[in-house]
DSSP file (Angstrom, degrees, kcal/mol; ACC not computed):
  #  RESIDUE AA STRUCTURE BP1 BP2  ACC     N-H-->O    O-->H-N    N-H-->O    O-->H-N    TCO  KAPPA ALPHA  PHI   PSI    X-CA   Y-CA   Z-CA
    1    1 A X              0   0    0      0, 0.0     2,-0.2     0, 0.0     0, 0.0   0.000 360.0 360.0 360.0 130.7  147.2 -143.2  -76.8
    2    2 A X        -     0   0    0      1,-0.1     3,-0.1     3,-0.0     2,-0.0  -0.572 360.0-109.0 -82.7 144.1  144.0 -144.3  -75.1
    3    3 A X        -     0   0    0     -2,-0.2    -1,-0.1     1,-0.1     3,-0.1  -0.335  45.0 -91.1 -67.8 153.8  140.8 -142.3  -75.7
    4    4 A X        -     0   0    0      1,-0.1     2,-0.3     3,-0.0    -1,-0.1  -0.293  43.6-102.4 -64.2 149.7  139.6 -140.3  -72.8
    5    5 A X        -     0   0    0      1,-0.1   134,-0.2    -3,-0.1    -1,-0.1  -0.567  46.7-108.9 -69.8 130.2  137.1 -142.0  -70.4
    6    6 A X        -     0   0    0     -2,-0.3     2,-0.5     1,-0.1    26,-0.3  -0.235  28.7-107.6 -62.0 151.0  133.6 -140.7  -71.2
    7    7 A X  E     -a   32   0A   0     24,-3.1    26,-3.1    -3,-0.1     2,-0.5  -0.697  34.4-133.8 -77.9 124.1  131.9 -138.3  -68.8
    8    8 A X  E     -a   33   0A   0     -2,-0.5    46,-2.6   129,-0.3    47,-1.7  -0.718  26.9-169.9 -88.4 121.7  129.1 -140.3  -67.1
    9    9 A X  E     -ab  34  55A   0     24,-2.8    26,-2.4    -2,-0.5    27,-1.0  -0.921  17.7-159.6-120.3 136.5  125.8 -138.4  -67.0
   10   10 A X  E     -ab  36  56A   0     45,-2.0    47,-2.4    -2,-0.4     2,-0.5  -0.967  16.5-149.8-108.4 126.1  122.6 -139.1  -65.2
   11   11 A X  E     -ab  37  57A   0     25,-2.3    27,-2.1    -2,-0.5     2,-0.5  -0.866  13.5-172.1-101.8 123.1  119.6 -137.2  -66.7
   12   12 A X  E     +ab  38  58A   0     45,-2.0    47,-1.9    -2,-0.5     2,-0.3  -0.955  24.5 130.3-122.7 115.6  116.8 -136.3  -64.2
   13   13 A X        -     0   0    0     25,-2.2     6,-0.1    -2,-0.5    27,-0.1  -0.947  50.9-138.4-160.6 139.8  113.5 -134.8  -65.5
   14   14 A X  S    S+     0   0    0     47,-0.3     2,-0.6    -2,-0.3    25,-0.1   0.694  86.6  82.7 -76.0 -16.8  109.9 -135.6  -64.8
   15   15 A X     >  -     0   0    0      1,-0.2     4,-2.6    -3,-0.0     5,-0.2  -0.784  66.5-156.2 -91.2 121.9  109.0 -135.2  -68.5
   16   16 A X  H  > S+     0   0    0     -2,-0.6     4,-2.4     1,-0.2    -1,-0.2   0.868  96.9  52.9 -61.7 -36.0  109.7 -138.2  -70.6
   17   17 A X  H  > S+     0   0    0      2,-0.2     4,-2.3     1,-0.2    -1,-0.2   0.932 110.1  46.3 -66.1 -46.1  109.9 -135.9  -73.7
   18   18 A X  H  > S+     0   0    0      2,-0.2     4,-2.5     1,-0.2     5,-0.2   0.916 112.0  51.3 -63.6 -42.9  112.5 -133.6  -72.0
   19   19 A X  H  X S+     0   0    0     -4,-2.6     4,-2.8     1,-0.2     5,-0.2   0.939 110.8  48.9 -57.4 -46.8  114.5 -136.7  -70.8
   20   20 A X  H  X S+     0   0    0     -4,-2.4     4,-2.6     1,-0.2    -1,-0.2   0.900 111.6  48.6 -62.0 -41.1  114.6 -138.1  -74.3
   21   21 A X  H  X S+     0   0    0     -4,-2.3     4,-2.4     2,-0.2    -1,-0.2   0.905 112.9  47.4 -67.2 -40.1  115.7 -134.7  -75.8
   22   22 A X  H  X S+     0   0    0     -4,-2.5     4,-1.7     2,-0.2    -2,-0.2   0.930 113.2  48.4 -66.2 -44.5  118.5 -134.3  -73.3
   23   23 A X  H  X S+     0   0    0     -4,-2.8     4,-2.2    -5,-0.2     3,-0.2   0.933 113.2  48.0 -59.8 -45.7  119.7 -137.9  -73.8
   24   24 A X  H  X S+     0   0    0     -4,-2.6     4,-0.7     1,-0.2    -1,-0.2   0.885 108.5  54.5 -63.7 -38.6  119.6 -137.4  -77.6
   25   25 A X  H  < S+     0   0    0     -4,-2.4    -1,-0.2     1,-0.2    -2,-0.2   0.844 118.3  35.1 -63.5 -33.2  121.5 -134.1  -77.3
   26   26 A X  H >< S+     0   0    0     -4,-1.7     3,-1.6    -3,-0.2     6,-0.2   0.730 100.4  78.1 -91.1 -24.8  124.3 -135.8  -75.3
   27   27 A X  H 3< S+     0   0    0     -4,-2.2    -2,-0.1     1,-0.3    -1,-0.1   0.728  86.1  58.7 -64.3 -25.7  124.3 -139.2  -77.0
   28   28 A X  T 3< S+     0   0    0     -4,-0.7     2,-0.6    -3,-0.1    -1,-0.3   0.503  84.7  89.8 -86.6  -1.6  126.2 -138.1  -80.2
   29   29 A X    X   -     0   0    0     -3,-1.6     3,-1.9     1,-0.1    -3,-0.0  -0.847  65.8-152.6 -97.3 120.7  129.3 -136.9  -78.4
   30   30 A X  T 3  S+     0   0    0     -2,-0.6    -1,-0.1     1,-0.3   -24,-0.1   0.666  94.1  61.2 -66.7 -14.6  131.9 -139.6  -77.9
   31   31 A X  T 3  S+     0   0    0    -25,-0.1   -24,-3.1   -26,-0.0     2,-0.4   0.461 100.6  64.4 -88.4  -0.6  133.2 -137.9  -74.8
   32   32 A X  E <   -a    7   0A   0     -3,-1.9     2,-0.4   -26,-0.3   -24,-0.2  -0.975  58.7-172.4-127.8 136.0  129.8 -138.2  -73.0
   33   33 A X  E     -a    8   0A   0    -26,-3.1   -24,-2.8    -2,-0.4     2,-0.8  -0.978  18.1-144.8-128.2 118.9  128.0 -141.3  -71.9
   34   34 A X  E     -a    9   0A   0     -2,-0.4   -24,-0.2   -26,-0.2     3,-0.1  -0.741  19.9-178.9 -80.5 114.3  124.4 -141.1  -70.5
   35   35 A X  E     -     0   0A   0    -26,-2.4     2,-0.3    -2,-0.8   -25,-0.2   0.569  56.3 -28.4 -95.1 -10.5  124.4 -143.9  -67.9
   36   36 A X  E     -a   10   0A   0    -27,-1.0   -25,-2.3     2,-0.0     2,-0.3  -0.974  50.4-126.8 175.8 173.4  120.8 -143.5  -66.8
   37   37 A X  E     -a   11   0A   0     -2,-0.3     2,-0.3   -27,-0.2   -25,-0.2  -0.923  13.0-167.1-135.7 161.6  117.7 -141.4  -66.3
   38   38 A X  E     -a   12   0A   0    -27,-2.1   -25,-2.2    -2,-0.3     3,-0.1  -0.983  19.7-143.6-147.6 153.0  115.4 -140.7  -63.4
   39   39 A X  S    S+     0   0    0     -2,-0.3    24,-0.3   -27,-0.2     2,-0.3   0.461  81.4   7.6-102.1  -2.3  112.0 -139.0  -63.3
   40   40 A X  S  > S-     0   0    0     22,-0.1     4,-2.0   -27,-0.1    -1,-0.1  -0.969  83.4 -92.0-164.7 172.2  112.3 -137.1  -59.9
   41   41 A X  H  > S+     0   0    0     24,-1.9     4,-2.4    22,-0.4     5,-0.2   0.846 118.4  54.0 -61.6 -39.0  114.9 -136.3  -57.3
   42   42 A X  H  > S+     0   0    0      1,-0.2     4,-1.5     2,-0.2    -1,-0.2   0.925 111.2  46.2 -64.0 -42.8  114.3 -139.2  -55.0
   43   43 A X  H  > S+     0   0    0      1,-0.2     4,-2.4     2,-0.2    -1,-0.2   0.876 110.1  56.0 -64.7 -36.4  114.8 -141.7  -57.9
   44   44 A X  H  X S+     0   0    0     -4,-2.0     4,-2.7     1,-0.2    -2,-0.2   0.918 103.0  53.6 -62.0 -43.8  117.9 -139.7  -58.9
   45   45 A X  H  X S+     0   0    0     -4,-2.4     4,-1.3     1,-0.2    -1,-0.2   0.885 111.2  46.6 -60.1 -38.2  119.5 -140.1  -55.4
   46   46 A X  H  X S+     0   0    0     -4,-1.5     4,-1.2     1,-0.2    -1,-0.2   0.912 112.8  49.2 -67.7 -42.5  119.0 -143.9  -55.7
   47   47 A X  H  X S+     0   0    0     -4,-2.4     4,-3.1     1,-0.2     5,-0.3   0.849 104.6  59.1 -67.8 -34.1  120.4 -144.0  -59.2
   48   48 A X  H  X S+     0   0    0     -4,-2.7     4,-2.2     1,-0.2    -1,-0.2   0.919 104.7  50.1 -60.3 -43.5  123.5 -141.9  -58.2
   49   49 A X  H  < S+     0   0    0     -4,-1.3    -1,-0.2     1,-0.2    -2,-0.2   0.851 118.0  40.1 -63.2 -34.0  124.4 -144.6  -55.6
   50   50 A X  H  < S+     0   0    0     -4,-1.2    -2,-0.2     1,-0.1    -1,-0.2   0.860 125.7  31.6 -81.4 -37.7  124.0 -147.3  -58.3
   51   51 A X  H  < S-     0   0    0     -4,-3.1    -3,-0.2    -5,-0.1    -2,-0.2   0.651  81.6-146.3-102.6 -18.5  125.6 -145.5  -61.3
   52   52 A X     <  -     0   0    0     -4,-2.2   -44,-0.1    -5,-0.3    -4,-0.1   0.940  27.4-167.3  48.3  59.2  128.3 -143.2  -59.9
   53   53 A X        -     0   0    0     -5,-0.2   -44,-0.2     1,-0.1     3,-0.1  -0.300  26.8-140.6 -71.7 161.2  127.8 -140.5  -62.5
   54   54 A X  S    S+     0   0    0    -46,-2.6    28,-1.3     1,-0.3     2,-0.3   0.682  86.5   8.6 -87.5 -23.2  130.3 -137.6  -63.0
   55   55 A X  E     -bc   9  82A   0    -47,-1.7   -45,-2.0    26,-0.2     2,-0.4  -0.990  63.9-152.9-155.2 148.1  127.5 -135.1  -63.6
   56   56 A X  E     -bc  10  83A   0     26,-2.3    28,-2.6    -2,-0.3     2,-0.5  -0.984  11.1-144.1-124.9 144.2  123.7 -135.0  -63.4
   57   57 A X  E     -bc  11  84A   0    -47,-2.4   -45,-2.0    -2,-0.4     2,-0.5  -0.887  27.0-164.4 -96.2 137.7  121.3 -132.8  -65.3
   58   58 A X  E     -bc  12  85A   0     26,-2.5    28,-2.6    -2,-0.5   -45,-0.2  -0.968  15.7-136.0-136.2 118.5  118.5 -131.9  -62.9
   59   59 A X  E     - c   0  86A   0    -47,-1.9    28,-0.2    -2,-0.5     3,-0.1  -0.402  13.8-141.7 -66.0 146.0  115.1 -130.4  -63.8
   60   60 A X  S    S+     0   0    0     26,-1.8     7,-2.3     1,-0.2     2,-0.7   0.949  86.8  47.8 -75.0 -50.9  114.0 -127.6  -61.5
   61   61 A X  S    S+     0   0    0     25,-0.3   -47,-0.3     5,-0.2     2,-0.3  -0.835  72.6 139.5-102.8 111.1  110.3 -128.4  -61.2
   62   62 A X        -     0   0    0     -2,-0.7   -22,-0.1    -3,-0.1     2,-0.1  -0.979  47.7-108.9-144.0 153.7  109.5 -132.1  -60.4
   63   63 A X  S    S+     0   0    0     -2,-0.3     2,-2.8   -24,-0.3   -22,-0.4  -0.335  94.0  16.0 -76.0 167.6  107.1 -134.0  -58.2
   64   64 A X  S    S+     0   0    0    -24,-0.1     2,-0.3   -23,-0.1    -1,-0.1  -0.307 139.6  13.7  69.7 -57.5  108.1 -135.8  -55.1
   65   65 A X  S    S-     0   0    0     -2,-2.8   -24,-1.9     4,-0.0   -23,-0.1  -0.845  83.2-151.6-147.5 106.8  111.5 -134.2  -54.7
   66   66 A X     >  -     0   0    0     -2,-0.3     4,-2.4   -26,-0.1    -5,-0.2  -0.086  32.4 -94.9 -76.8 177.9  112.1 -131.1  -56.8
   67   67 A X  H  > S+     0   0    0     -7,-2.3     4,-2.6     1,-0.2     5,-0.2   0.872 122.0  51.2 -61.9 -40.2  115.5 -129.9  -58.2
   68   68 A X  H  > S+     0   0    0     -8,-0.6     4,-2.0     2,-0.2    -1,-0.2   0.925 112.9  44.8 -65.6 -44.9  116.1 -127.4  -55.3
   69   69 A X  H  > S+     0   0    0      2,-0.2     4,-2.0     1,-0.2    -2,-0.2   0.889 113.4  52.0 -64.3 -39.2  115.5 -130.1  -52.6
   70   70 A X  H  X S+     0   0    0     -4,-2.4     4,-2.9     2,-0.2    -2,-0.2   0.920 108.3  49.8 -65.8 -44.0  117.6 -132.6  -54.6
   71   71 A X  H  X S+     0   0    0     -4,-2.6     4,-2.4     1,-0.2    -1,-0.2   0.925 109.3  52.6 -59.9 -44.3  120.6 -130.2  -54.9
   72   72 A X  H  X S+     0   0    0     -4,-2.0     4,-0.7     1,-0.2    -1,-0.2   0.910 113.3  43.3 -59.9 -42.5  120.4 -129.5  -51.1
   73   73 A X  H >X S+     0   0    0     -4,-2.0     4,-1.7     1,-0.2     3,-0.7   0.900 111.6  55.1 -69.0 -40.2  120.5 -133.2  -50.3
   74   74 A X  H 3X S+     0   0    0     -4,-2.9     4,-4.1     1,-0.2     7,-0.2   0.887 101.4  57.0 -60.6 -39.8  123.2 -133.9  -52.9
   75   75 A X  H 3< S+     0   0    0     -4,-2.4    -1,-0.2     1,-0.2     4,-0.2   0.765 108.3  48.4 -66.8 -22.8  125.6 -131.3  -51.5
   76   76 A X  H << S+     0   0    0     -3,-0.7    -1,-0.2    -4,-0.7     3,-0.2   0.846 126.7  24.9 -80.3 -36.2  125.4 -133.2  -48.1
   77   77 A X  H  < S+     0   0    0     -4,-1.7    -2,-0.2     1,-0.2    -3,-0.2   0.766 138.4  21.9-101.0 -29.9  126.0 -136.6  -49.6
   78   78 A X    ><  +     0   0    0     -4,-4.1     3,-1.4    -5,-0.2    -1,-0.2  -0.579  66.1 169.5-137.9  69.8  127.9 -135.9  -52.8
   79   79 A X  T 3  S+     0   0    0      1,-0.3    -4,-0.1    -4,-0.2    -1,-0.1   0.712  78.3  44.2 -62.5 -21.4  129.5 -132.4  -52.4
   80   80 A X  T 3  S+     0   0    0     -6,-0.1     2,-0.3     2,-0.1    -1,-0.3   0.462  80.1 117.5-104.0  -1.0  131.7 -132.7  -55.5
   81   81 A X    <   -     0   0    0     -3,-1.4     2,-0.2    -7,-0.2   -26,-0.2  -0.522  69.0-121.9 -68.8 125.6  129.2 -134.2  -58.0
   82   82 A X  E     -c   55   0A   0    -28,-1.3   -26,-2.3    -2,-0.3     2,-0.4  -0.476  29.8-166.8 -71.6 137.0  128.6 -131.7  -60.8
   83   83 A X  E     -c   56   0A   0    -28,-0.2    23,-1.9    21,-0.2    24,-1.5  -0.992  12.2-169.5-130.5 126.0  125.0 -130.5  -61.3
   84   84 A X  E     -cd  57 107A   0    -28,-2.6   -26,-2.5    -2,-0.4    24,-0.3  -0.969  19.9-143.8-113.5 117.1  123.6 -128.7  -64.2
   85   85 A X  E     -cd  58 108A   0     22,-2.8    24,-2.4    -2,-0.6     2,-0.5  -0.515   5.7-150.8 -78.5 145.9  120.1 -127.4  -63.6
   86   86 A X  E     +cd  59 109A   0    -28,-2.6   -26,-1.8    22,-0.2     2,-0.3  -0.983  23.1 173.0-120.1 123.3  117.5 -127.4  -66.4
   87   87 A X  E     - d   0 110A   0     22,-2.3    24,-3.6    -2,-0.5     2,-0.1  -0.949  30.3-123.1-133.4 148.1  114.8 -124.7  -66.3
   88   88 A X        -     0   0    0     -2,-0.3     2,-1.9    22,-0.2    24,-0.1  -0.446  42.7-100.0 -78.3 163.4  112.1 -123.4  -68.4
   89   89 A X  S    S+     0   0    0     22,-0.3     2,-0.3    -2,-0.1    -1,-0.1  -0.349  81.9 121.4 -84.0  58.3  112.1 -119.7  -69.3
   90   90 A X  S  > S-     0   0    0     -2,-1.9     4,-2.5     1,-0.1     5,-0.2  -0.824  73.4-119.0-115.5 160.0  109.5 -118.7  -66.7
   91   91 A X  H  > S+     0   0    0     -2,-0.3     4,-2.4     2,-0.2     5,-0.2   0.929 116.9  47.6 -61.9 -44.6  109.9 -116.3  -63.8
   92   92 A X  H  > S+     0   0    0      1,-0.2     4,-2.5     2,-0.2     5,-0.2   0.920 112.7  48.9 -63.5 -43.0  109.3 -119.0  -61.3
   93   93 A X  H  > S+     0   0    0      1,-0.2     4,-2.3     2,-0.2    -1,-0.2   0.885 111.2  50.3 -62.9 -39.1  111.8 -121.4  -63.0
   94   94 A X  H  X S+     0   0    0     -4,-2.5     4,-2.2     2,-0.2    -2,-0.2   0.913 111.5  47.3 -66.6 -42.7  114.4 -118.6  -63.2
   95   95 A X  H  X S+     0   0    0     -4,-2.4     4,-2.2     2,-0.2    -2,-0.2   0.923 113.6  48.0 -64.4 -43.9  114.0 -117.8  -59.5
   96   96 A X  H  X S+     0   0    0     -4,-2.5     4,-2.5     2,-0.2    -2,-0.2   0.880 109.6  53.7 -65.1 -37.2  114.2 -121.5  -58.5
   97   97 A X  H  X S+     0   0    0     -4,-2.3     4,-2.5     2,-0.2    -1,-0.2   0.924 108.6  48.7 -63.0 -43.5  117.3 -121.9  -60.7
   98   98 A X  H  X S+     0   0    0     -4,-2.2     4,-2.2     1,-0.2    -2,-0.2   0.900 111.1  50.7 -62.3 -40.0  119.0 -119.1  -58.9
   99   99 A X  H  X S+     0   0    0     -4,-2.2     4,-1.6     2,-0.2    -2,-0.2   0.907 109.8  50.6 -62.0 -41.0  118.1 -120.6  -55.6
  100  100 A X  H  X>S+     0   0    0     -4,-2.5     5,-2.6     2,-0.2     4,-0.6   0.892 108.7  50.9 -65.6 -39.6  119.5 -124.0  -56.8
  101  101 A X  H ><5S+     0   0    0     -4,-2.5     3,-0.9     1,-0.2    -1,-0.2   0.901 110.2  50.5 -63.1 -39.1  122.8 -122.3  -57.9
  102  102 A X  H 3<5S+     0   0    0     -4,-2.2    -1,-0.2     1,-0.2    -2,-0.2   0.811 107.7  54.0 -65.7 -29.4  122.9 -120.7  -54.4
  103  103 A X  H 3<5S-     0   0    0     -4,-1.6    -1,-0.2    -5,-0.1    -2,-0.2   0.525 135.8 -79.7 -84.2  -5.9  122.3 -124.2  -52.9
  104  104 A X  T <<5S+     0   0    0     -3,-0.9    -3,-0.2    -4,-0.6   -21,-0.2   0.468  77.2 144.7 126.1   0.1  125.3 -125.6  -54.8
  105  105 A X      < -     0   0    0     -5,-2.6    -1,-0.3    -8,-0.1   -21,-0.1  -0.411  42.5-142.4 -64.6 149.5  124.3 -126.4  -58.4
  106  106 A X        -     0   0    0    -23,-1.9     2,-0.3     1,-0.2   -22,-0.2   0.824  65.5 -25.8 -85.5 -33.2  127.3 -125.7  -60.7
  107  107 A X  E     -d   84   0A   0    -24,-1.5   -22,-2.8     2,-0.0     2,-0.3  -0.926  57.4-135.7-164.9-178.4  125.4 -124.3  -63.7
  108  108 A X  E     -d   85   0A   0    -24,-0.3     2,-0.3    -2,-0.3   -22,-0.2  -0.971   3.5-158.0-148.8 161.9  122.1 -124.2  -65.6
  109  109 A X  E     -d   86   0A   0    -24,-2.4   -22,-2.3    -2,-0.3     2,-0.4  -0.951  24.7-120.3-133.4 158.0  120.6 -124.4  -69.0
  110  110 A X  E     -d   87   0A   0     -2,-0.3   -22,-0.2   -24,-0.2     2,-0.2  -0.829  26.3-124.8 -97.3 138.9  117.2 -123.2  -70.3
  111  111 A X        -     0   0    0    -24,-3.6   -22,-0.3    -2,-0.4    10,-0.0  -0.507  35.7-100.3 -75.9 150.4  114.8 -125.7  -71.7
  112  112 A X        -     0   0    0      9,-0.2    -1,-0.1    -2,-0.2     2,-0.1  -0.249  40.5 -98.8 -68.1 159.4  113.6 -124.9  -75.2
  113  113 A X    >   -     0   0    0      1,-0.1     3,-1.4   -25,-0.1    -1,-0.1  -0.389  28.8-115.2 -74.7 157.9  110.1 -123.4  -75.8
  114  114 A X  T 3  S+     0   0    0      1,-0.3    -1,-0.1    -2,-0.1     7,-0.1   0.663 109.8  70.6 -67.3 -15.4  107.3 -125.6  -76.7
  115  115 A X  T 3  S+     0   0    0      2,-0.0    -1,-0.3     0, 0.0     2,-0.1   0.640  80.4  92.9 -79.0 -13.1  107.0 -123.8  -80.1
  116  116 A X  S <  S-     0   0    0     -3,-1.4     2,-0.0     1,-0.1    -4,-0.0  -0.460  82.6-110.6 -79.2 152.3  110.3 -125.3  -81.3
  117  117 A X     >  -     0   0    0     -2,-0.1     4,-2.7     1,-0.1     5,-0.2  -0.331  33.5-106.7 -70.2 164.3  110.4 -128.5  -83.4
  118  118 A X  H  > S+     0   0    0      1,-0.2     4,-2.6     2,-0.2     5,-0.2   0.917 122.2  50.3 -60.3 -43.4  111.9 -131.6  -81.7
  119  119 A X  H  > S+     0   0    0      1,-0.2     4,-2.1     2,-0.2    -1,-0.2   0.912 112.5  46.2 -62.7 -42.1  115.0 -131.3  -83.8
  120  120 A X  H  > S+     0   0    0      2,-0.2     4,-2.4     1,-0.2    -1,-0.2   0.879 111.8  52.3 -67.2 -37.1  115.4 -127.6  -83.0
  121  121 A X  H  X S+     0   0    0     -4,-2.7     4,-2.4     2,-0.2    -2,-0.2   0.912 109.2  48.9 -64.8 -42.8  114.8 -128.3  -79.3
  122  122 A X  H  X S+     0   0    0     -4,-2.6     4,-3.0     2,-0.2    -2,-0.2   0.911 112.3  48.7 -63.6 -42.1  117.5 -131.0  -79.3
  123  123 A X  H  X S+     0   0    0     -4,-2.1     4,-2.8     2,-0.2    -2,-0.2   0.895 109.1  53.6 -63.8 -40.0  119.9 -128.6  -81.0
  124  124 A X  H  X S+     0   0    0     -4,-2.4     4,-1.1     2,-0.2    -2,-0.2   0.936 113.4  42.4 -58.1 -48.2  119.0 -125.9  -78.4
  125  125 A X  H >X S+     0   0    0     -4,-2.4     4,-3.4     1,-0.2     3,-0.6   0.937 114.1  51.0 -64.8 -47.6  119.9 -128.3  -75.6
  126  126 A X  H 3X S+     0   0    0     -4,-3.0     4,-1.4     1,-0.2     5,-0.4   0.903 105.9  56.3 -57.6 -43.0  123.0 -129.6  -77.3
  127  127 A X  H 3< S+     0   0    0     -4,-2.8    -1,-0.2     1,-0.2     4,-0.2   0.821 120.0  29.3 -60.5 -32.8  124.3 -126.0  -77.9
  128  128 A X  H <X S+     0   0    0     -4,-1.1     4,-0.7    -3,-0.6    -2,-0.2   0.849 123.7  43.2 -91.8 -40.6  124.1 -125.2  -74.2
  129  129 A X  H  X S+     0   0    0     -4,-3.4     4,-2.9    -5,-0.2     5,-0.2   0.879  98.5  62.2 -85.7 -40.8  124.7 -128.5  -72.5
  130  130 A X  H  X S+     0   0    0     -4,-1.4     4,-2.4    -5,-0.3     5,-0.2   0.917 107.2  45.2 -57.2 -48.0  127.5 -130.4  -74.2
  131  131 A X  H  > S+     0   0    0     -5,-0.4     4,-2.0     1,-0.2    -1,-0.2   0.864 114.3  49.9 -65.9 -33.7  130.2 -127.7  -73.4
  132  132 A X  H  X S+     0   0    0     -4,-0.7     4,-2.6     2,-0.2     5,-0.3   0.900 109.9  50.3 -70.9 -39.8  129.0 -127.4  -69.8
  133  133 A X  H  X S+     0   0    0     -4,-2.9     4,-2.8     1,-0.2    -2,-0.2   0.930 112.8  47.0 -61.6 -44.7  129.1 -131.2  -69.3
  134  134 A X  H  < S+     0   0    0     -4,-2.4     4,-0.5    -5,-0.2    -2,-0.2   0.877 115.0  46.0 -65.6 -37.6  132.6 -131.3  -70.7
  135  135 A X  H  < S+     0   0    0     -4,-2.0    -2,-0.2    -5,-0.2    -1,-0.2   0.885 125.7  28.5 -72.6 -38.2  133.7 -128.4  -68.5
  136  136 A X  H  < S+     0   0    0     -4,-2.6    -2,-0.2    -5,-0.1    -3,-0.2   0.737 114.3  58.4 -96.0 -25.2  132.2 -129.6  -65.3
  137  137 A X     <  +     0   0    0     -4,-2.8  -129,-0.3    -5,-0.3     2,-0.2   0.479  68.4 120.1 -93.7  -2.0  132.2 -133.4  -65.7
  138  138 A X        -     0   0    0     -4,-0.5     2,-0.2    -5,-0.2  -132,-0.1  -0.435  60.2-131.3 -65.2 128.3  135.8 -134.2  -66.2
  139  139 A X        -     0   0    0     -2,-0.2     2,-0.3  -134,-0.2    -1,-0.1  -0.509  31.0 -98.2 -74.0 147.4  137.2 -136.5  -63.5
  140  140 A X        -     0   0    0     -2,-0.2     2,-0.4     1,-0.1    -1,-0.1  -0.521  40.1-137.6 -64.9 127.3  140.4 -135.5  -61.9
  141  141 A X        -     0   0    0     -2,-0.3     3,-0.1     1,-0.1    -1,-0.1  -0.724  21.0-111.5 -89.8 138.2  143.1 -137.5  -63.6
  142  142 A X        -     0   0    0     -2,-0.4     2,-0.1     1,-0.1     3,-0.1  -0.311  34.6-104.3 -66.0 150.1  145.8 -138.9  -61.4
  143  143 A X        -     0   0    0      1,-0.1    -1,-0.1     3,-0.0     3,-0.1  -0.432  45.9 -94.7 -68.0 147.2  149.3 -137.4  -61.6
  144  144 A X        -     0   0    0      1,-0.1    -1,-0.1    -2,-0.1     2,-0.1  -0.296  48.7 -94.4 -63.1 150.4  151.8 -139.6  -63.5
  145  145 A X        -     0   0    0      1,-0.1    -1,-0.1    -3,-0.1    -3,-0.0  -0.405  26.7-160.5 -66.2 138.0  153.9 -141.8  -61.3
  146  146 A X    >   +     0   0    0     -2,-0.1     3,-2.2    -3,-0.1    -1,-0.1   0.323  46.6 132.5 -99.4   6.2  157.2 -140.4  -60.4
  147  147 A X  T 3  S+     0   0    0      1,-0.3     3,-0.1     3,-0.0    -2,-0.0  -0.357  74.3  17.4 -60.6 132.6  158.7 -143.8  -59.6
  148  148 A X  T 3  S+     0   0    0      1,-0.3     2,-0.4    -2,-0.1    -1,-0.3   0.371  93.2 126.7  86.7  -4.3  162.0 -144.3  -61.2
  149  149 A X    <   -     0   0    0     -3,-2.2    -1,-0.3     1,-0.1     2,-0.1  -0.736  67.8-112.9 -86.1 129.8  162.5 -140.6  -61.8
  150  150 A X        -     0   0    0     -2,-0.4     2,-0.3    -3,-0.1    -1,-0.1  -0.373  30.3-136.8 -62.6 137.6  165.8 -139.2  -60.3
  151  151 A X        -     0   0    0      1,-0.1     3,-0.1    -2,-0.1    -1,-0.1  -0.703  21.7-105.8 -93.7 146.4  165.2 -136.9  -57.4
  152  152 A X        -     0   0    0     -2,-0.3     2,-0.1     1,-0.1     3,-0.1  -0.377  42.2 -99.1 -68.0 151.2  167.2 -133.6  -57.1
  153  153 A X        -     0   0    0      1,-0.1    -1,-0.1    -2,-0.0     3,-0.1  -0.411  47.1 -97.3 -66.9 144.5  169.9 -133.6  -54.5
  154  154 A X        -     0   0    0      1,-0.1    -1,-0.1    -2,-0.1     2,-0.1  -0.328  44.8-102.0 -63.5 147.0  168.8 -131.9  -51.2
  155  155 A X        -     0   0    0      1,-0.1     2,-0.2    -3,-0.1    -1,-0.1  -0.396  39.9-103.5 -68.7 144.8  169.8 -128.3  -51.0
  156  156 A X        -     0   0    0     -3,-0.1     2,-0.2    -2,-0.1    -1,-0.1  -0.497  37.3-123.3 -69.3 135.5  172.9 -127.6  -48.7
  157  157 A X        -     0   0    0     -2,-0.2     2,-0.3    -3,-0.1    -1,-0.1  -0.572  20.5-129.6 -81.2 143.8  171.8 -126.2  -45.4
  158  158 A X              0   0    0     -2,-0.2    -1,-0.0     1,-0.1     0, 0.0  -0.683 360.0 360.0 -93.8 149.6  173.3 -122.9  -44.4
  159  159 A X              0   0    0     -2,-0.3    -1,-0.1     0, 0.0    -2,-0.0   0.473 360.0 360.0 -70.2 360.0  174.9 -122.4  -41.0
């Protein structure tokens, strides 16, 4: 039996520290492969065309093209690409996350507070994100071939 194809993830966040923590949180799961990172939405749109990810994590607040603008553009060009928004626990972040969900994001996670250690922050992200990536990022598997399978006889038509 062949192992499942890993879920390809693009991590998008303007903070290098947050990108590193998200990548680290996902990297230890054999069913997930981080295929790239981007530091804002415009760069993410370019990377999506190059990398063909199954899912992207998307920071809400970023310069140049924020998460909400990026989701809106993604739904026009990649309507089925799974998107998990990443938001801080602020009122503004929560409102923007809800707006992003309304614009087509599939789910969200909260970023850890700055008071947590790096290890605790990575565990916080892993605890929320891995199961969501697995639930949302699975590619549709083709149906098995029916070639060579006997077909049932057609039903007799009634008069």
